[in-house]
DRENTIKE-103020 format. One line per 2 residues: their letters; for each residue x, y, z of C-alpha. Coordinates in nm, 4 decimals. Each point is the difference from the previous one (the first is absolute). Layout:
# residues N
A) X,Y,Z; ...
//
This chain:
# residues 379
MT) 13.4335,9.5605,10.0956; -0.2818,-0.1868,0.1751
LQ) -0.3685,0.0758,-0.0444; -0.1685,0.1143,0.3199
LP) -0.3684,-0.0374,0.0875; -0.1783,0.3329,-0.0415
PL) -0.3253,0.0937,0.1788; -0.3116,-0.1930,-0.1028
SL) -0.3283,0.1501,-0.1209; -0.3238,-0.1512,-0.1280
YV) -0.2032,0.1080,-0.3031; -0.3615,-0.1207,-0.0222
HI) -0.1911,0.0366,-0.3282; -0.3794,0.0225,-0.0124
PW) -0.0814,0.0151,-0.3719; -0.3599,0.1222,-0.0202
CV) -0.1227,0.3527,-0.0831; -0.3467,0.1419,-0.0562
QK) 0.1156,0.0649,-0.3567; 0.3289,0.0040,-0.1895
CP) 0.1523,0.3473,-0.0483; 0.1168,0.0839,-0.3554
YC) 0.3563,0.0853,0.1106; 0.0523,-0.2999,0.2311
DF) 0.2421,-0.2792,-0.0948; -0.0098,-0.1732,0.3412
NS) -0.1425,-0.3486,0.0391; -0.3563,0.1092,0.0768
HG) -0.3418,-0.1342,-0.0961; -0.3386,0.1697,0.0001
QN) -0.2332,-0.1283,0.2688; -0.2669,-0.2346,-0.1351
GE) -0.2403,-0.1030,0.2748; 0.0898,-0.0825,0.3575
LP) 0.3703,-0.0319,0.0733; 0.1358,-0.3322,0.1355
QQ) 0.1434,0.1680,0.3080; 0.0107,-0.3029,0.2296
EY) 0.1537,-0.2251,-0.2658; 0.2540,0.2601,-0.1070
VD) 0.1247,0.0668,0.3533; 0.0302,-0.3780,0.0503
AL) 0.2113,-0.0139,-0.3177; 0.2156,0.2961,0.1090
LA) 0.0838,-0.1720,0.3278; 0.0766,-0.3293,-0.1743
DL) 0.2179,0.1905,-0.2484; 0.1877,0.1667,0.2853
QA) 0.0475,-0.3304,0.1802; 0.1578,-0.1473,-0.3129
DL) 0.2591,0.2831,0.0070; 0.1079,-0.0500,0.3619
AY) 0.3386,-0.1425,-0.0996; 0.0902,0.3463,-0.1327
VQ) -0.0475,0.1679,0.3400; 0.3284,-0.1320,0.1479
GR) -0.0693,0.1105,0.3542; -0.1037,0.3564,-0.0769
KI) -0.3053,0.1911,0.1147; -0.2182,0.1969,-0.2407
HT) 0.0552,0.3729,0.0448; -0.2379,0.1372,-0.2656
IF) -0.3084,-0.1219,-0.1890; -0.1606,0.1611,-0.3028
IG) -0.3482,-0.1136,-0.1056; -0.0412,0.1171,-0.3578
GG) -0.2125,-0.0667,-0.3042; -0.2391,0.0367,-0.1570
TP) -0.2035,0.1563,0.2755; 0.0601,-0.1734,0.3346
SL) -0.2683,0.2147,0.1663; -0.2580,-0.2105,-0.1857
FD) 0.0779,-0.2691,0.2603; -0.1709,0.0112,0.3378
AS) 0.2111,0.1143,0.2932; -0.0697,-0.3359,0.1671
QI) 0.1716,-0.1818,-0.2882; 0.2992,0.2355,0.0083
QR) 0.0255,-0.0667,0.3736; -0.0255,-0.3762,-0.0541
FL) 0.2857,0.0129,-0.2486; 0.2208,0.2148,0.2254
EG) -0.0598,-0.2205,0.3021; 0.0719,-0.3119,-0.2062
AN) 0.3165,0.1546,-0.1461; 0.1222,0.1021,0.3458
AL) -0.0516,-0.3574,0.1200; 0.2167,-0.1272,-0.2881
IP) 0.2717,0.2696,0.0153; 0.0406,0.2256,0.3034
FE) -0.0498,0.3723,-0.0625; 0.2376,0.2658,0.1303
DD) -0.1537,0.1953,0.2880; 0.0038,0.3232,-0.2009
IE) -0.1157,-0.1589,-0.3285; -0.1313,0.2335,-0.2718
IT) -0.3089,-0.1454,-0.1703; -0.1225,0.1987,-0.3002
ME) -0.3240,-0.0648,-0.1887; -0.0990,0.1638,-0.3267
AN) -0.3508,0.1446,-0.0122; -0.2063,0.1935,-0.2504
PG) -0.2346,0.2767,0.1199; -0.2876,-0.1461,-0.2010
TL) 0.0176,-0.3368,0.1789; 0.0485,0.1143,0.3583
EH) -0.3037,0.0443,0.2177; 0.0751,0.2383,0.2823
DD) -0.0436,-0.2603,0.2737; 0.2606,-0.2231,-0.1659
FS) 0.2876,0.2319,0.0841; -0.0039,-0.0865,0.3677
AY) -0.0791,-0.3666,-0.0785; 0.3141,-0.0425,-0.2136
RA) 0.2014,0.1799,0.2676; -0.1369,-0.2394,0.2622
AG) 0.0844,-0.2914,-0.2326; 0.3678,0.0937,0.0269
VT) 0.0586,0.2352,-0.2957; 0.2240,0.2869,0.1141
RL) 0.0220,0.2020,-0.3206; -0.2421,0.0739,-0.2860
SI) 0.0965,0.0861,-0.3568; -0.2955,0.1741,-0.1619
GV) -0.0196,0.0045,-0.3817; -0.1213,0.3545,-0.0703
QS) 0.1882,0.0646,-0.3308; -0.1727,0.3379,-0.0551
FS) -0.2570,0.2352,0.1523; -0.1399,0.0978,-0.3417
KE) -0.3338,-0.1568,-0.0965; 0.0964,0.0071,-0.3677
KL) 0.3386,-0.1628,0.0601; -0.1462,-0.2646,0.2309
NL) -0.2513,-0.0929,-0.2687; 0.2764,-0.0239,-0.2612
LG) 0.2007,-0.2245,0.2349; -0.2990,-0.2282,0.0587
RI) -0.0077,0.0738,0.3725; -0.3257,-0.0665,0.1861
HN) 0.0355,0.2703,0.2665; -0.0427,0.3768,-0.0085
ED) 0.1910,0.2895,0.1566; -0.2146,0.0123,0.3139
EA) 0.0363,-0.3747,0.0632; 0.3773,0.0330,-0.0287
KV) 0.0041,0.2824,0.2550; -0.2250,-0.1911,0.2401
AA) 0.2228,-0.3091,-0.0330; 0.3061,0.1993,0.1078
QK) -0.1868,0.1602,0.2890; -0.1331,-0.3359,0.1196
AK) 0.3487,-0.1528,-0.0183; 0.1215,0.2698,0.2392
QA) -0.2900,-0.0570,0.2385; 0.0440,-0.3799,0.0050
NY) 0.3360,0.0222,0.1776; 0.2215,-0.1450,-0.2734
LS) 0.3683,0.0535,0.0666; 0.0296,0.1458,-0.3503
FN) -0.1822,0.0267,-0.3291; 0.1017,0.0654,-0.3576
LD) -0.1809,0.1706,-0.2845; 0.0775,-0.1220,-0.3525
LM) -0.0021,0.2902,-0.2464; 0.0798,0.0073,-0.3723
HG) 0.1135,0.2800,-0.2270; 0.0412,0.0235,-0.3769
LP) -0.3630,-0.1063,-0.0418; -0.1887,0.0255,-0.3321
NQ) -0.0350,0.3679,-0.0978; 0.1157,0.1065,0.3464
SF) 0.1011,0.3657,0.0303; 0.2655,0.1335,0.2346
DE) -0.2666,0.1631,0.2179; -0.1983,-0.3266,0.0251
AM) 0.3096,-0.1901,0.1102; 0.0817,0.2628,0.2644
HD) -0.3624,-0.0073,0.1223; 0.0324,-0.3749,0.0569
ID) 0.3157,0.0482,0.2090; -0.1557,0.2864,0.1974
TA) -0.3148,-0.2027,0.0707; 0.1957,-0.3094,0.0996
TA) 0.2419,0.1788,0.2326; -0.2861,0.1937,0.1640
LA) -0.1168,-0.3397,0.1283; 0.3384,-0.0345,0.1757
PP) 0.0974,-0.3570,-0.0946; 0.3272,-0.1043,0.1680
HL) 0.1004,-0.1632,-0.3319; -0.0703,0.0874,-0.3614
SW) 0.0715,-0.2079,-0.3108; 0.0111,0.2431,-0.2930
YQ) 0.0876,-0.1505,-0.3351; -0.0453,0.0558,-0.3706
LT) -0.2544,-0.1999,-0.1978; 0.1776,-0.2324,-0.2411
IE) -0.1637,-0.1945,-0.2798; 0.0706,-0.3689,0.0554
PN) -0.0409,-0.2895,-0.2469; -0.3107,-0.2173,0.0328
TL) -0.2158,0.2873,0.1260; -0.2958,0.1777,-0.1584
FH) 0.2009,0.3232,-0.0095; 0.2679,-0.1814,-0.2017
SK) -0.2483,-0.1082,-0.2663; -0.1786,0.3381,0.0044
PP) 0.2604,0.2544,0.1151; -0.1375,0.3192,0.1590
QL) 0.1475,0.3454,-0.0619; 0.2625,0.0575,0.2706
PD) 0.1778,0.3269,0.0904; 0.3135,0.0723,-0.2021
DE) 0.3495,-0.0280,0.1474; 0.0244,0.3711,0.0804
NL) -0.3242,-0.0047,0.1979; 0.0987,-0.3233,0.1737
WQ) 0.3303,0.1537,0.1104; -0.1718,0.3155,0.1262
IY) -0.2507,-0.2098,0.1989; 0.2773,-0.2156,0.1471
EQ) 0.2309,0.2904,0.0874; -0.2665,0.2146,0.1659
GQ) -0.1589,-0.2993,0.1708; 0.3365,-0.0875,0.1548
KK) 0.0340,0.3535,0.1351; -0.3502,-0.0025,0.1470
LA) 0.0534,-0.3309,0.1772; 0.3413,0.0995,0.1354
AL) -0.1388,0.3287,0.1327; -0.2697,-0.1949,0.1863
GY) 0.2557,-0.2239,0.1712; -0.0314,-0.3071,-0.2211
EQ) 0.3374,-0.1628,-0.0576; 0.0493,-0.1793,-0.3303
YE) 0.1672,-0.3235,0.1111; -0.0723,-0.2025,-0.3139
IS) -0.0666,0.0870,-0.3655; -0.3773,0.0309,0.0491
AY) -0.0420,-0.0073,0.3807; -0.0146,0.2936,0.2415
AK) -0.0369,-0.0164,0.3767; -0.0045,0.2121,0.3106
PG) 0.2994,-0.0844,0.2249; -0.0393,-0.3479,0.1509
YQ) -0.2787,-0.1088,-0.2376; 0.1882,-0.1696,-0.2823
CR) -0.1568,-0.3266,-0.1167; 0.2227,-0.2667,0.1544
HN) -0.1371,-0.2695,-0.2305; 0.0999,0.1877,-0.3139
LN) 0.3385,0.0858,0.1509; 0.0632,-0.3730,0.0371
YW) -0.0755,-0.0547,-0.3700; 0.2369,0.2756,-0.1116
QF) 0.2751,-0.1105,0.2384; -0.0073,-0.3450,-0.1612
GD) -0.1510,-0.1605,0.3072; -0.1917,-0.3280,-0.0021
YL) -0.3747,-0.0406,-0.0313; -0.2352,-0.2930,-0.0260
GV) -0.2815,0.0439,-0.2517; -0.3325,-0.1792,0.0465
GC) -0.3156,0.0257,-0.2079; -0.0817,0.0075,-0.3716
GA) 0.3069,0.0944,-0.2042; 0.1906,0.1194,0.3093
HG) 0.3760,0.0355,-0.0366; 0.2548,-0.0840,0.2692
KV) 0.3759,0.0375,0.0424; 0.1979,-0.2135,0.2432
TL) 0.3674,-0.0240,0.0984; 0.1427,-0.3466,0.0756
PE) 0.3504,0.0694,0.1403; 0.1007,-0.3624,0.0589
QN) -0.0603,-0.0756,-0.3673; 0.1343,0.3365,-0.1217
RI) -0.3311,0.0525,-0.1784; -0.2503,0.2808,-0.0460
IR) -0.3270,-0.1264,-0.1433; -0.3146,0.1613,-0.1308
TV) -0.3405,-0.1672,0.0227; -0.3238,0.0612,-0.1905
KI) -0.3333,-0.1462,0.1065; -0.2814,-0.1234,-0.2285
KH) -0.1609,0.3054,-0.1566; -0.3673,-0.0722,-0.0646
PK) -0.2377,-0.0267,0.2993; -0.1669,-0.3198,-0.1248
GY) 0.3317,-0.1747,-0.0489; 0.1360,0.1305,0.3284
LA) -0.3013,-0.1123,0.2021; 0.0116,-0.3471,-0.1581
AE) 0.3755,-0.0433,0.0459; 0.1872,-0.2373,0.2243
NY) 0.3305,0.1699,-0.0780; -0.0436,0.3788,-0.0188
TF) 0.3422,0.0762,-0.1511; -0.0066,0.0539,-0.3745
ET) 0.3694,0.0721,-0.0449; 0.3252,0.0171,0.1956
SD) 0.3125,0.1548,-0.1520; 0.3511,0.0866,0.1174
VI) 0.1551,0.3454,-0.0075; 0.3349,-0.1134,-0.1366
EE) 0.3148,0.1499,0.1514; 0.0928,0.2188,-0.2947
DR) -0.3487,0.1574,-0.0009; -0.0099,0.0821,0.3703
PL) 0.1854,0.3362,-0.0118; -0.2375,0.1382,-0.2647
EY) -0.3098,-0.1373,0.1754; 0.1138,0.1521,0.3279
LM) 0.0705,0.3386,-0.1584; -0.3262,0.0052,-0.1970
NR) -0.1781,-0.0140,0.3340; 0.2344,0.1959,0.2246
LR) 0.0372,0.2985,-0.2321; -0.3704,0.0792,0.0466
LM) 0.0899,0.1267,0.3476; 0.1553,0.3394,0.0700
TP) 0.2247,-0.1194,0.2832; 0.3700,-0.0896,-0.0436
IA) 0.0761,-0.3618,-0.0865; 0.2230,-0.1747,0.2531
KT) 0.2574,-0.2196,-0.1690; -0.0428,-0.2521,0.2817
EF) -0.3719,-0.0242,-0.0815; 0.0852,-0.0689,-0.3647
EQ) 0.2340,-0.2804,0.1062; -0.2404,-0.1548,0.2515
RT) -0.2984,0.0047,-0.2361; 0.1804,-0.1191,-0.3156
GQ) 0.2730,-0.2220,0.1490; 0.2562,0.1801,-0.2176
SA) 0.2817,0.2434,0.0646; -0.0689,0.3660,-0.0676
DV) 0.3019,-0.0134,-0.2316; -0.2086,-0.1768,-0.2676
VN) -0.1795,0.3284,-0.0783; 0.3066,0.2255,0.0144
TG) 0.0207,0.0579,-0.3739; -0.3636,0.0997,-0.0374
MK) 0.0109,0.2168,0.3107; 0.3108,0.1853,-0.1188
KS) -0.1640,0.0738,-0.3367; -0.3088,0.1295,0.1803
IE) 0.2148,0.2189,0.2264; 0.1788,0.1454,-0.3056
RG) -0.3404,0.0897,-0.1494; -0.1104,0.1739,0.3183
LL) -0.2699,-0.2568,0.0816; 0.1559,-0.1285,0.3189
TE) 0.2374,0.0843,0.2858; 0.2008,-0.2497,0.2047
TD) 0.1593,-0.0300,0.3432; 0.1870,-0.2930,0.1518
SH) -0.3285,-0.1393,0.1356; -0.2815,0.1308,-0.2240
WQ) -0.1202,0.0981,-0.3452; -0.2461,0.2859,-0.0375
LT) -0.2044,0.1129,-0.3000; 0.0408,0.3656,-0.0933
PK) -0.3038,0.2119,-0.0959; 0.0993,-0.0639,-0.3617
GH) 0.0238,-0.3724,0.0750; -0.3590,-0.0030,0.1290
MF) -0.1091,0.1392,-0.3361; 0.1977,-0.2559,-0.2018
VN) -0.0232,-0.3239,0.1991; -0.0522,-0.2075,-0.3148
DL) 0.3220,0.1392,-0.1483; 0.1832,-0.0980,0.3154
LS) -0.1473,-0.3504,-0.0014; 0.1104,-0.0462,-0.3609
QF) 0.3593,-0.0062,0.1275; -0.0712,-0.3368,0.1658
I) -0.1792,-0.1841,-0.2811
//
């Protein structure tokens, strides 16, 4: 089998936040004085230029500007980056450009300014509408600011916007979790990311763990939350992503379908297919802002996804999605015959985790609950 070039996306990392949240394990740094916006955008464009060999004639079809808190940057600098990137690599006409924003860092006038700069989609980090929970999470906004942010996103003519919402928060009751869903959906976001708080290493919560709901409460919250969202017309298309029809996040779909993406900015990761060399490589950029800004070569590390690891890597991503897996997609993205996973697939079918046709595999409802068990068949 021959590797085929998948669609190409671009991830842009802006690492600064007003302050570091106690649950966050992303590469983010608390703001200390004025941000080097001009210098950082210059570095991002130089970083992207150094990756041009990976483009291989493709256009960029999605961009995700994440962080950190990208909305700390002026709209003029976001526009300068997007215009510079488009000059280096042509954008698809219908490109999706998402930018993360926090309600506490967005002035109301900025919504239309970022839209005018080229951003088509906002992802607003709400997390909760409870004052107590927001304080525990180290968030700098309040419930009213979160509501205003969603309302302003609608008024600013974005093609879509997402609200980020967590559940399983410290001491969170079932009623509190349902109130968060009700409040979020009343704002009518086309897309909702709803996921459970997990305690990650190298975070404040890991060193000082809070009291989280027990497994029974977590299951009740998840089960009833699913029913609420489905009743309101939100389709669960990925483990923690829900969208109204036609509003799925195309950038995230490309990740989970084992597509390619360039990563620029501090600590940004990339994944690139090189069919002529039968290689899939992963890139990591220099992590710390000072080192990144002083660099001549922005790449910290490049590694190969070796052939025997490709089936598992593909499945670890693809099984996050609810849609059937085309065997042809597996072969195009991994460069290997679908036969190489026959044994593991048959075991998963016998356990009721999977069904199979001549052209597709499909997770069963039980399989969605036990994805890690299924993946263990391929290790």
